[in-house]
N, C-alpha and C positions, 0 to 999 in steps of 0.2 A: 490363139485361147486354146487350151487345154477344159475337152468336154467335163463334167460331173459324172458318174456312172454308165456314160456311153461311148462305144467309139464308134466313129464315121469312117474309120480306114476297115474297107474291104478283105484287106489281106490278112489283117492280124484283129478278127476280130474278137469284144471281151466278151467274156459268160460270166462275166460278173454274178449274176442272178440263179444259174443254173449250180454253179459254185457255193455258193451260202447255201441252194435246198441240199446239195449234199451234205456240206457241213452240220447244217444242221439234222437230219437223218441221220449220221450217223453220231451223232451226240445221244437223239434222242434212241438210237438202238444199245450206247452204253449204256443209256440208264436203264433201261427197263432191262440189260445183261446184269448190270451192280445191281438192284432190286434182285432181280433171282437170284447172286451170289450170296448173298446177304443173307437171304430167309434155308439157302442149304449149306452155308460157311462152314459149318462141324464137319459134313457127310466128306465136302471137298477136302479136307486137311486133312480129314484122317486118309484118304483115298491119296493125298499127295506123297503122305507121310511114310504108304503102303510101301508108295514107288521109288521114293529116296529112299530111304533106309537101305537094300542093299545094293545103291547102284554109287551109292558111298563106302557103304563097306569093299565094295568090290573098287574102288578104282584108289582106295589108301592101300588095299594087301596088292593090286601090283604094284602102286608105286614102291613098298617095304621091300617085293624082294627085285624089281629091276637096280637099285643101290645094288 
């Protein structure tokens, strides 16, 4: 019979508890980072636009001159 949640094979040991803890920790980190980003999302959007606009212009001009 199969065991639920535990592996009795020593060569292939299941680490279900540690996997669960790692996933829970990553989810908590993602939630905290998401809350921090929502607070300062306006500043981040402006920053991304300042970076993305020149890059897009450069890519478009390079594509035009390659033709």
